[in-house]
N, C-alpha and C positions, 0 to 999 in steps of 0.2 A: 504494500500500500504506500502510495506517495502522498505527501501532504498537499502538494499543488504542483503546478508546472515548474515553478522555480526550484523546488526540491528535486524534481526529476532531472532538471537541467544540471544542477550541481553534481548529482550522482553520475550523470552521463559524462560530464567534464572530467571527473576523476577516472572514469573508465577509458577516457581518450587521452590520458596524460602523456602517452608516448609521442603525441603530435605537438606538445607544448613547445613554443619557440620556433616552430617551423612554418609560421604564417599560413595556417590552413584557411581555406575559404569555407565558412560554415553557412550553409543555406537552409533556411527554415521554410517549411511548407505552410503557407498562410491558411488560417490566420493564427491558430493556436501555437504553432511551433516557432514563430518568428521571435517572440520575446525569449524563448528558450535558446534559440540560436545565438542571440546576443550575449546571453550569460556564458555560453560555452565558448564563443569566440573571444570574449574578454579574458576568460580563464586561460585559454590556450595561446593567447597573443596572436589571434588571427583576425580576419575580416568577416563581416556578416552581410548577408544579402538574402534574397528570396529566390526560390524556384517555383514558378507558377504552373500548377497543374490543377485539374478539377475532376472530381468524380462525375461519372454519368449516373444519374439517379434512376431508379426503377419507376415505372408508371405508377403514380399514386403513392409512392414511398421514396421521396427524394433523397432521404438519408441512406437508403440501401444502395450501395454501389454495384452497378452491373458492369462497370468498366471505368475508364478514365481517359482524359485527353490532355495533351500538353499545348504549350503556346504555338507550336508549329502546325498544329492540327492533327498530329499523329495521335491515334487512339487505339484502344484495344477493348474487347469485350470479354467478360468472364464466361466460363463454361455454361453457367446457368442463366445467362442474360435473356435468352429467348423464352425461358420458362416463366419469366415475370410478365409476359405479354408485351414486351417491347418490340414493336414493328420497325421495319426499316425507316418509315417516315418519322416515327417517334424518335428513333435514335438520331437521325439527322437534325431534327429540331433541338434535341437536347445538346448535341455537339455544338450547334450554332449558338445556343444560349450560353453555354459555358465558355466558348471562345470570346464572346462579347464581354462577359464578366471579367475574363482574364485581361482583355485589352484595357478595360476601365481600371483594374487594379494595377496594371503596369504603369499607367499614367499617374495614378495616385501615389504609388509606392516609390517610384524612381523619377519623379517629376524634375528634380533639380540636379540629377547626376545620371551617369551611365551605369549600367549593370556591370558588376565585376566579371571578368572573363575567366572561366574555369580552366582554360587550356594550360596544360603543364603543371597544374597545381594539385595539392592535396585537397580534396573536396569532401566535406562531411555534410551529408544530407540528414536533417533532423525532422522528426515528427513527434507529436506527443503520444503516439501509440499507433499500432496497426491493427486493423480488424481484418478486412479482406486483403489489404495491401495494395489496392488498385491505384491510389494516388502515388504511393511510393514507387510502384512499378513504372508508372509514367514518368516520374521525376528522374529515376535512374536511367531510363531509356534516353530521355532528353539530354541529360548531362553526359552520358557516354559518347554521344555524337560530337561533343565539344572537346574531346581528347584530354581529360584530366590525367595527371600523373597517377593518382590513386583515388578511387571512388569508394567512399565509406558511408554506410547507412547506420545511423545512430538513433535508437528509439528506446524508451523505457520499458515497453511491454508489447507483446504480440503473441497470438496463439501459435503453438508449435508448427502447424502446417503452413501458416503464413510466413513465419520466420524462415522455414526451409525454402519456400518459393522465392523470397526476396534475396536470400543468401546467394543464389545462383546468378544474380544480376549485378552484384557489386564485388569489389575486391575484398571487402571486409564488412561483416555485420556485427555491430555492437548492440545487443539487446539484453537489458538487465534482467527481465523476467519473461518466461514463456509458460504461463499457467495453462493447464489443460482445461480448467473450468473458466472459459472465456466467453463472455456475452457481449460486452461493449467496453471500449477504452475507459469510459468514465467510471466504471466500477472499481478501478484501481487507484482512484484519486479521492481524497477526502473533500477537496475543494476543486471543482472543475468548471469554473465560469466560462462563458463564451468570451473570446477575445475579439475586440472591435477594431475597425480599420485605424482609428486614431492611435491605438496602442502599437499596431504594426508600424505605422509611419514614424512614431516616436522611437521605436527600437532601431529603425534603419537610419535615423537622422544622424 
C-alpha cells in the first residue's frame, strides 16, 4: 500500500538509484504520473517531461481500455476489444477524439518550450500503476522509435500478467509490487486524487 503518488515516486526513485547522476530523461504519462516524474527526476538529477498517449475506451465504459494511441496516430487494440462491441466506426471516432485531446495537451503542457529529445538518452517512463498496460505499451512503442540509449519502465504496481507483457517492450522494468489480487490501480493507494492539468503544467514548469 502506498500513501499517495508522492510516496510511490520516492520509492521508485530509490529503486532507480543506479541512474542517479546520469541525467536521465524521466517522462510521466499524464496526468497522474507527471508530478511523480518530477520527484524522480529531481532525485536522480535528470530532466522531466511528458509522453503523450491515450487509452481507447470501450463503448459505454470509457475507463476500460480496449487499446491505446500515441501522438503519431499509431494505435493498437487489445485481444478482447471487439468483445466490448467496439465497431470499426466507433474505434475511428475514439482514435480521432483522443488525438484531438493529445494535441490540446501538447499545446498546454509545452507551450513555452520544446519537448526534450529522447535520442541517445537514458529514458525512464513513469506511470502511477498499470492495469491492462495499454497506455504504457503505446508510450514504449512511441519512444522506441526515437532511439533512446536505454528505455526503462518504472511503475509502483501492476498485475503479474501485465508486468510480463510490458517487460518485453523495454530494456528494463522496475515494478515495486505485482499482486495477484489486482482490481484497479487505486486500490493500492490510501490517497489517490485525480491530478488536474494545472498540476501537470506546474510540474513541467
